[in-house]
TORKE-741631 format. One line per field, with one value per residue: x negated, y negated, z negated of N, C-alpha, C, CB in turn. Coordinates in Angstrom, 3 decimals, padded with zeros to 6 digits, always signed. Glycine has a CB too. Layout:
<nodes>
neast (X; ...)
nnorth (Y; ...)
nup (Z; ...)
caeast (X; ...)
canorth (Y; ...)
caup (Z; ...)
ceast (X; ...)
cnorth (Y; ...)
cup (Z; ...)
cbeast (X; ...)
cbnorth (Y; ...)
cbup (Z; ...)
</nodes>
This chain:
<nodes>
neast (-000.851; -000.636; -002.048; -001.566; +000.871; +002.478; +002.376; +003.764; +006.279; +007.153; +007.927; +010.319; +011.869; +011.892; +012.039; +010.190; +010.780; +013.106; +012.114; +010.309; +012.130; +013.643; +011.671; +010.857; +013.202; +013.456; +011.081; +011.568; +013.667; +012.308; +010.464; +012.194; +012.804; +014.074; +014.096; +011.657; +012.383; +010.832; +007.958; +005.466; +002.197; -000.907; -002.217; -000.447; +001.187; +004.078; +004.995; +003.937; +005.330; +007.947; +007.654; +007.082; +009.531; +011.176; +010.035; +010.513; +013.225; +014.837; +015.736; +017.923; +019.246; +021.577; +022.821; +024.949; +027.651; +028.320; +031.032; +031.967; +031.037; +032.523)
nnorth (+001.175; -002.143; -004.917; -007.628; -007.508; -006.542; -008.686; -010.621; -009.378; -009.310; -011.867; -011.943; -009.936; -010.289; -008.731; -006.183; -003.437; -003.063; -003.635; -001.492; +000.641; +000.058; +000.178; +002.854; +004.277; +003.530; +004.556; +007.282; +007.511; +006.873; +008.977; +010.998; +010.617; +008.280; +005.306; +002.687; -000.764; -002.827; -004.051; -001.648; -001.117; +000.618; +001.318; +001.235; +002.577; +004.394; +003.014; +000.452; -000.265; -000.342; -002.467; -004.584; -004.666; -005.578; -008.110; -009.390; -009.590; -007.534; -005.553; -005.514; -005.986; -005.475; -006.275; -004.284; -004.246; -002.221; -001.867; -002.049; +000.331; +002.271)
nup (+000.000; +000.899; -000.707; -000.099; +001.273; -000.768; -002.575; -001.087; -000.830; -003.462; -003.840; -002.530; -003.742; -006.896; -009.244; -010.447; -010.904; -009.400; -006.859; -006.541; -006.518; -004.196; -002.201; -002.528; -001.842; +000.836; +001.915; +001.638; +003.484; +005.867; +006.016; +006.539; +009.120; +009.980; +011.918; +011.980; +011.235; +011.991; +013.847; +014.221; +013.237; +013.909; +011.533; +009.421; +006.626; +005.369; +003.074; +003.468; +005.768; +004.750; +002.923; +004.716; +006.048; +004.002; +003.482; +005.927; +005.842; +006.696; +005.090; +002.403; -000.923; -003.573; -006.782; -008.752; -011.000; -013.891; -014.168; -011.559; -010.539; -011.742)
caeast (+000.000; -001.451; -001.803; -000.981; +002.288; +003.134; +002.511; +004.832; +007.553; +007.571; +008.589; +011.672; +012.515; +010.991; +012.092; +009.274; +011.456; +014.017; +011.266; +009.828; +013.252; +013.990; +010.593; +010.912; +014.329; +013.174; +010.029; +012.260; +014.389; +011.336; +009.894; +013.237; +012.943; +014.694; +013.185; +011.310; +013.095; +009.817; +006.857; +004.588; +000.817; -001.508; -002.723; +000.578; +001.846; +005.505; +005.203; +003.672; +006.456; +009.074; +007.374; +007.270; +010.968; +011.700; +009.528; +011.165; +014.662; +015.553; +016.312; +018.391; +019.781; +022.488; +023.103; +026.347; +027.904; +028.784; +032.458; +032.197; +030.682; +033.550)
canorth (+000.000; -003.338; -005.879; -008.862; -007.232; -006.433; -010.052; -011.288; -008.727; -009.655; -013.168; -011.678; -009.171; -010.568; -007.680; -005.142; -002.137; -003.044; -003.545; -000.112; +001.498; -000.220; +000.731; +004.321; +004.777; +003.332; +005.505; +008.570; +007.461; +006.913; +010.325; +011.874; +010.371; +007.001; +004.444; +001.402; -001.934; -003.830; -003.557; -000.804; -001.027; +001.949; +001.594; +001.045; +003.769; +004.171; +001.984; -000.838; -000.538; -000.740; -003.810; -005.531; -004.789; -006.432; -009.466; -009.956; -009.685; -006.433; -004.749; -006.330; -005.224; -006.250; -005.688; -004.000; -004.079; -000.874; -001.870; -001.763; +001.717; +003.156)
caup (+000.000; +001.039; -001.775; +000.431; +001.536; -002.071; -003.092; -000.342; -001.126; -004.822; -003.730; -002.045; -004.810; -008.015; -010.266; -009.995; -010.899; -008.251; -005.673; -006.465; -006.120; -002.803; -001.362; -002.621; -001.063; +002.256; +002.285; +001.818; +004.752; +006.956; +006.108; +007.078; +010.547; +010.329; +012.659; +011.356; +011.741; +012.299; +014.668; +013.417; +013.690; +013.773; +010.193; +008.402; +006.116; +005.160; +002.045; +004.103; +006.665; +003.896; +002.413; +005.826; +006.292; +002.931; +003.716; +007.112; +005.615; +007.347; +004.006; +001.285; -002.036; -004.428; -008.084; -009.019; -012.429; -014.231; -013.965; -010.151; -010.268; -012.332)
ceast (-000.896; -001.051; -001.145; +000.502; +003.074; +003.362; +003.636; +006.201; +008.064; +008.213; +010.039; +012.483; +011.624; +010.985; +011.293; +009.930; +012.391; +013.216; +010.761; +010.934; +013.632; +012.940; +010.653; +012.030; +014.053; +012.086; +010.647; +012.988; +013.429; +010.732; +010.910; +013.514; +013.644; +013.657; +012.889; +012.065; +012.149; +008.787; +005.884; +003.201; +000.265; -001.884; -001.685; +001.130; +003.305; +005.789; +004.963; +004.803; +007.657; +008.865; +007.550; +008.742; +011.614; +011.301; +010.259; +012.688; +015.476; +016.233; +016.729; +018.912; +020.771; +022.687; +024.591; +026.512; +028.408; +030.288; +032.792; +031.966; +031.771; +034.809)
cnorth (-001.236; -004.377; -007.150; -008.675; -007.150; -007.812; -010.811; -010.699; -009.089; -011.045; -012.996; -010.942; -009.298; -009.497; -006.478; -003.765; -002.000; -002.901; -002.116; +000.816; +001.303; +000.377; +002.255; +004.896; +004.655; +004.287; +006.889; +008.609; +007.570; +008.304; +011.322; +011.591; +009.090; +006.111; +003.162; +000.251; -003.091; -003.204; -002.812; -000.782; +000.357; +002.286; +001.417; +002.387; +003.417; +003.081; +000.594; -001.232; -001.015; -002.147; -004.855; -005.730; -005.684; -007.882; -010.137; -010.007; -008.598; -005.528; -005.705; -005.403; -006.102; -005.500; -005.409; -003.837; -002.662; -000.755; -001.538; -000.296; +002.683; +003.214)
cup (+000.000; -000.004; -001.266; +000.747; +000.233; -002.680; -002.397; -000.686; -002.513; -004.849; -003.293; -003.110; -006.042; -009.115; -009.769; -009.938; -009.695; -006.958; -005.480; -005.990; -004.654; -001.868; -001.364; -001.767; +000.435; +002.746; +002.502; +003.156; +005.934; +007.117; +006.658; +008.552; +010.939; +011.002; +011.897; +012.011; +012.044; +013.228; +013.775; +014.047; +013.398; +012.335; +009.086; +007.944; +005.827; +004.125; +002.634; +005.047; +005.856; +003.347; +003.502; +006.136; +005.238; +003.180; +004.869; +006.986; +006.278; +006.326; +002.914; +000.194; -002.764; -005.725; -008.174; -010.510; -012.675; -014.039; -012.508; -009.836; -010.773; -011.509)
cbeast (+000.968; -001.320; -003.096; -001.735; +002.446; +002.297; +001.197; +004.577; +007.413; +006.365; +007.840; +011.630; +012.735; +011.360; +013.575; +008.072; +012.246; +014.887; +010.080; +009.299; +014.462; +014.120; +009.202; +011.100; +015.610; +012.756; +008.917; +013.259; +015.203; +010.232; +009.401; +014.522; +013.651; +015.286; +013.764; +009.797; +014.145; +009.143; +006.144; +005.159; -000.048; -002.735; -003.888; +001.710; +001.125; +006.164; +004.264; +002.346; +006.824; +009.253; +005.956; +006.538; +011.639; +011.183; +008.024; +010.790; +015.145; +014.594; +015.298; +019.498; +018.657; +023.856; +022.640; +026.831; +028.931; +028.409; +033.046; +031.301; +029.331; +033.897)
cbnorth (+000.001; -003.918; -006.221; -009.314; -005.923; -005.567; -010.812; -011.177; -007.219; -009.601; -014.076; -010.855; -007.651; -011.878; -007.273; -005.093; -001.944; -004.332; -004.520; +000.353; +001.219; -001.744; +000.249; +004.755; +004.018; +001.884; +005.563; +008.818; +006.166; +005.892; +010.789; +011.715; +011.476; +006.303; +004.115; +001.152; -002.376; -004.375; -004.717; +000.635; -002.103; +002.049; +000.709; +000.156; +004.313; +005.459; +002.223; -000.793; +000.724; +000.258; -003.883; -005.043; -003.401; -005.960; -009.433; -009.151; -010.990; -005.612; -003.673; -007.338; -004.731; -006.507; -006.620; -002.738; -005.134; -000.523; -003.222; -002.625; +002.050; +002.703)
cbup (-001.227; +002.455; -002.471; +001.692; +002.330; -003.024; -002.926; +001.168; -001.006; -005.790; -002.739; -000.738; -004.400; -008.620; -010.588; -010.903; -012.201; -008.212; -005.784; -007.829; -007.003; -002.568; -001.861; -004.074; -001.431; +002.515; +001.188; +000.667; +004.851; +006.715; +004.735; +006.274; +011.143; +009.070; +014.024; +011.445; +010.740; +010.999; +015.419; +013.290; +013.021; +014.647; +009.915; +008.934; +004.834; +004.732; +000.831; +004.865; +007.489; +002.736; +001.843; +007.078; +006.297; +001.547; +004.001; +008.335; +006.081; +008.211; +003.466; +001.739; -002.989; -003.724; -009.237; -008.258; -012.948; -015.676; -014.360; -009.286; -010.920; -013.728)
</nodes>
């Protein structure tokens, strides 16, 4: 995982736990064959691709309350 990408992504999703969860879920999707939503270079791994997608606004998240889940 590239440090510069991580620094940029933390500006988009400031909560570190949420960022980890979003990246983890996207990495799982990419390993299952989902296509990247950004240009992929030769040296990018799945975590870097997920971080670039977050930085470029291709992936978003929202908090839900426990009341909504019930």
